[in-house]
C-alpha positions as CSV (number, residue, x, y, z in Angstrom):
1,M,67.1,109.9,111.5
2,A,70.6,110.9,112.5
3,D,71.1,114.6,113.2
4,S,73.5,116.7,111.1
5,T,76.2,116.6,113.7
6,T,76.6,112.8,113.5
7,D,79.9,112.1,111.7
8,D,80.2,109.5,109.0
9,L,82.0,106.9,111.1
10,E,79.2,107.0,113.7
11,L,76.6,106.6,110.9
12,V,78.6,103.6,109.6
13,R,78.6,102.1,113.1
14,Q,74.8,102.7,113.4
15,F,74.3,101.0,110.0
16,Q,76.5,98.1,111.1
17,A,74.3,97.8,114.1
18,G,71.2,97.5,111.9
19,S,70.0,101.1,111.2
20,E,68.9,101.5,107.6
21,R,68.3,105.2,108.3
22,A,72.0,105.7,109.0
23,F,72.9,104.4,105.5
24,N,70.2,106.6,104.0
25,E,71.9,109.6,105.7
26,L,75.3,108.6,104.3
27,V,73.7,108.4,100.8
28,L,72.2,111.9,101.2
29,R,75.5,113.3,102.4
30,H,77.6,111.9,99.6
31,R,75.5,111.3,96.5
32,R,76.2,114.7,95.0
33,G,80.0,114.3,95.3
34,V,79.9,110.7,94.0
35,F,77.7,111.8,91.0
36,L,80.0,114.8,90.2
37,T,83.1,112.7,90.4
38,A,81.5,110.0,88.2
39,A,80.3,112.6,85.7
40,G,83.7,114.1,85.5
41,L,85.3,110.8,84.9
42,L,82.7,109.4,82.5
43,G,81.5,112.6,80.8
44,N,78.0,111.5,80.6
45,R,75.1,112.2,83.0
46,D,73.3,108.9,82.4
47,D,76.4,106.8,82.9
48,A,77.2,108.9,86.1
49,D,73.7,108.2,87.4
50,D,74.2,104.5,86.8
51,V,77.6,104.4,88.4
52,T,76.3,106.5,91.4
53,Q,73.6,103.9,92.0
54,D,76.2,101.1,91.6
55,V,78.5,102.8,94.1
56,F,75.8,102.9,96.8
57,V,74.7,99.3,96.1
58,K,78.3,98.2,96.4
59,A,78.7,100.3,99.5
60,Y,75.5,98.9,101.1
61,Q,76.7,95.3,100.4
62,S,80.2,95.9,101.7
63,L,79.7,98.4,104.5
64,H,79.4,95.7,107.2
65,G,83.1,94.9,106.5
66,F,84.2,98.5,106.7
67,R,86.7,98.8,109.5
68,G,87.3,102.5,109.5
69,D,91.0,102.4,108.5
70,S,90.2,105.3,106.3
71,A,87.5,108.0,106.2
72,F,84.2,106.8,104.9
73,Y,84.3,109.2,102.0
74,T,87.8,108.0,101.0
75,W,86.4,104.4,100.9
76,L,83.4,105.6,98.9
77,Y,85.4,107.6,96.4
78,R,87.7,104.6,95.9
79,I,84.7,102.6,94.9
80,T,83.5,105.4,92.7
81,V,86.9,105.8,90.9
82,N,87.3,102.1,90.4
83,L,83.8,101.6,89.0
84,C,84.3,104.5,86.6
85,L,87.7,103.3,85.5
86,N,86.2,99.8,84.9
87,Q,83.4,101.3,82.9
88,L,85.8,103.3,80.8
89,R,87.9,100.2,80.1
90,S,85.0,98.1,79.2
91,R,83.5,100.5,76.7
92,K,87.0,101.2,75.3
93,V,85.9,104.6,74.0
94,R,87.4,107.9,75.0
95,S,84.7,110.0,76.7
96,F,84.7,113.8,76.9
97,F,84.5,115.4,80.3
98,G,81.2,117.1,79.9
99,I,80.7,120.1,82.0
100,E,77.2,120.5,80.6
101,Q,76.1,117.2,82.1
102,V,77.6,118.1,85.5
103,Q,76.0,121.5,85.3
104,A,72.6,120.1,84.6
105,A,72.7,118.3,88.0
106,L,73.7,121.5,89.9
107,P,71.1,123.8,91.5
108,E,70.6,127.1,89.7
109,A,72.6,129.1,92.2
110,E,75.7,126.9,91.7
111,R,75.6,127.1,87.9
112,A,77.0,130.6,88.0
113,D,80.3,129.1,89.1
114,H,80.5,127.2,85.8
115,D,79.6,130.0,83.4
116,L,82.8,129.5,81.4
117,E,81.4,126.3,80.0
118,R,80.3,128.0,76.8
119,S,83.6,129.6,76.1
120,E,86.2,128.4,73.6
121,L,88.7,127.8,76.4
122,S,86.3,125.6,78.3
123,S,85.6,123.6,75.2
124,R,89.3,123.2,74.5
125,A,90.0,122.3,78.1
126,R,87.3,119.6,78.1
127,R,88.8,118.1,75.0
128,A,92.3,118.2,76.5
129,I,91.1,116.6,79.8
130,A,89.3,113.9,77.9
131,E,92.5,113.0,76.0
132,L,94.5,112.5,79.2
133,P,95.2,108.9,80.1
134,E,92.6,107.5,82.5
135,K,94.6,107.6,85.7
136,Q,95.9,111.1,85.0
137,R,92.4,112.2,84.2
138,A,91.1,110.7,87.5
139,V,93.8,112.3,89.5
140,F,93.3,115.7,87.8
141,I,89.5,115.7,88.3
142,L,89.8,114.6,92.0
143,R,92.4,117.3,92.7
144,H,91.2,120.1,90.5
145,F,87.4,119.8,90.6
146,R,86.9,118.0,93.9
147,S,89.8,119.9,95.7
148,L,91.1,116.7,97.4
149,P,94.6,116.7,98.7
150,H,97.2,114.4,97.1
151,A,97.3,112.2,100.2
152,E,93.5,111.7,100.0
153,I,93.6,110.9,96.3
154,A,96.4,108.4,97.0
155,R,94.1,106.6,99.5
156,I,91.2,106.7,97.1
157,M,93.2,105.3,94.2
158,D,95.2,102.9,96.4
159,R,98.5,104.4,95.1
160,D,101.4,106.0,96.9
161,E,101.3,109.8,97.2
162,G,104.4,110.2,95.0
163,T,102.7,108.4,92.2
164,I,99.6,110.6,92.5
165,K,101.8,113.8,92.5
166,A,103.6,112.5,89.4
167,N,100.2,111.8,87.7
168,Y,98.9,115.2,88.5
169,F,102.1,116.9,87.4
170,Q,102.0,115.0,84.1
171,A,98.3,115.9,83.6
172,I,99.1,119.6,84.2
173,R,102.1,119.4,81.9
174,K,100.0,117.8,79.1
175,L,97.2,120.3,79.5
176,R,99.7,123.2,79.4
177,I,101.1,121.9,76.2
178,K,97.7,121.4,74.6
179,L,96.2,124.7,75.8
180,G,99.4,126.8,75.9
181,P,99.3,128.0,72.2
182,Y,95.6,129.0,72.7
183,L,96.3,130.8,76.0
184,Q,99.2,132.7,74.4
185,G,97.0,133.8,71.5
186,K,99.1,131.8,69.0
187,E,96.2,129.8,67.8
């Protein structure tokens, strides 16, 4: 098995040369992030599990053609976002961003970071996030919850950085409008 100092591109090269263990290491490194991103976009743990499996099946099938023009995780998150957006479009139902489902997948020590989930603000924020248009929601989740820079999100979503910044700005603006009265105590 590859040691922890082996970078993703080296593991990709090893996989392309025939090492199944290298692919397994990539899965181990990235499955949590893929799952959390899918759960954030889909709002459902079962759907996120399914998409996570689909992401790695698609990655396995396509990895021999990966040229390394971008970071492996950028390529992987692009697959994740695209599969999630396809699923949202196909079911044509607005899904709530469910922090409970994401939390259920986190180890106990990390759950403390998400203790606001039971609060009224958190509930209102989840509803407001769920009401964002799909692309704005995806950009917001990748930026806010995954802490990815705009440039990386642009690569993941195959859009220019200006469009990503505009989507993020619009998402923030809409969330402020929706949550503003509550935050100011006027509701």
